[in-house]
Residue, then its C-alpha position, 0 to 999 in steps of 0.5 A: m500500500v505504501l509503495r503504491k502511494m509513493l509511486l503515485k506521487l512520483l508519477s504525478s510529479m513526472r506528469y506535472l513536469a511533462w505537462q509543463g514541457l520541462p525536462l525531468g533530468g539534467h546535468a545539475p549536481d542535484g539531479g535535475n527537475f524531477h529530483l528537485l520536485v520530489s525533494l520539494r514534495s517530500d518537505d511536506n510529506s514525511d512518508l515520502q521523505k522516509w521512502i526516498s531516503r532508503s537506498q533500495k527505493k532510489a531505483y524507482m527514481s532512476h532515468e530508466i524508470q523515468n523514461e519507461c513511465l513517460q513512455l507508458m503515459a504517452h501510450h495511455v494518451l495515444c490509446t485514449l485518443l484513438t478510442k475517442i476517434r473510433n467512437v465518433q463519426y467525424y474528426s479533424i486534425i489541426l496542425c500548427i507549424a511554428e516558424s523558426 
């Protein structure tokens, strides 16, 4: 139960950063935006602070896990859109091209 709660907090942090168009990682010594956001959220949540301080739990915050979670989120968005498109008679696609 605790693992599920903590993973949901990590996923919501990833979703927030992705929604804002911010990178999760970085070359900062503190580990990037994701680690900073989780650290900030753990200031208000002692359970999260205890959970991320354990060494074996840091694997859930690795770059590989972050990438896999983002891929799963993207797949979910794509599947949701395709389901909606299949259930309507007409749909349109609007494309905006930015000039550089």
